[in-house]
C-alpha angles and dihedrals in degrees: 000000000000090000091053091048092051092047091052091049092050091050095051099039133053114260120203132188119198097194120054116216091235090060097048095092108098090214087065094048138089099251126148140189125226132185111213118194107198125216114233138192120249093268090053090226097110122045134169146175130188134182141162112259123198105226111187104285094351138066119226135190108237111213127198120178131170131187122188105210107064096017104244130168121190124188118180146164123213116197100167093241094054140357134212123203130183120191129189120190131178136160100228111054091192094057112104116244143173116189124177139179126193125189131186116208131191123219111287143160094291100043121027095208135054116260143161135214135198125199124186132186121197141159098205112107099181095110099049137059112240107228120227092251093066111088097181122005113225106175145332116236116194119190125178134170129201112200118197109289092347138113124273113268127189153106138254107211124194109206113208135189121218 
């Protein structure tokens, strides 16, 4: 019954996909890797890093903040018109985690096409090589966007403590 209902809905409404199957292979995408060495206070319990990020026709302030007790990781983007923040908190900083959020968005005043993004935080470093410039890996943040009928774009960022 549910299958029939969904089929009817698809036939009478417009269905869009913002990520073509041909572009779903990460090797065919516009993905990058960044090493981010955070600046910390003397107690090493508060660290941060900020930079200006070109975001299509906008510029955004990328924000990375870490606190030790409780373990909290904040990643944000400030565009002036709107901001997006993602926070991850857990009691045990040594416990392995992978946390992701994915959002679909329709065309609006700020972007004229539908799109989706996925952001993931994790502290497992098994699948990446830690570059020499990273003294102590803190987390990997992966962010990718899929604009309507376009290639995947994004960054994998390795956050490091001094």
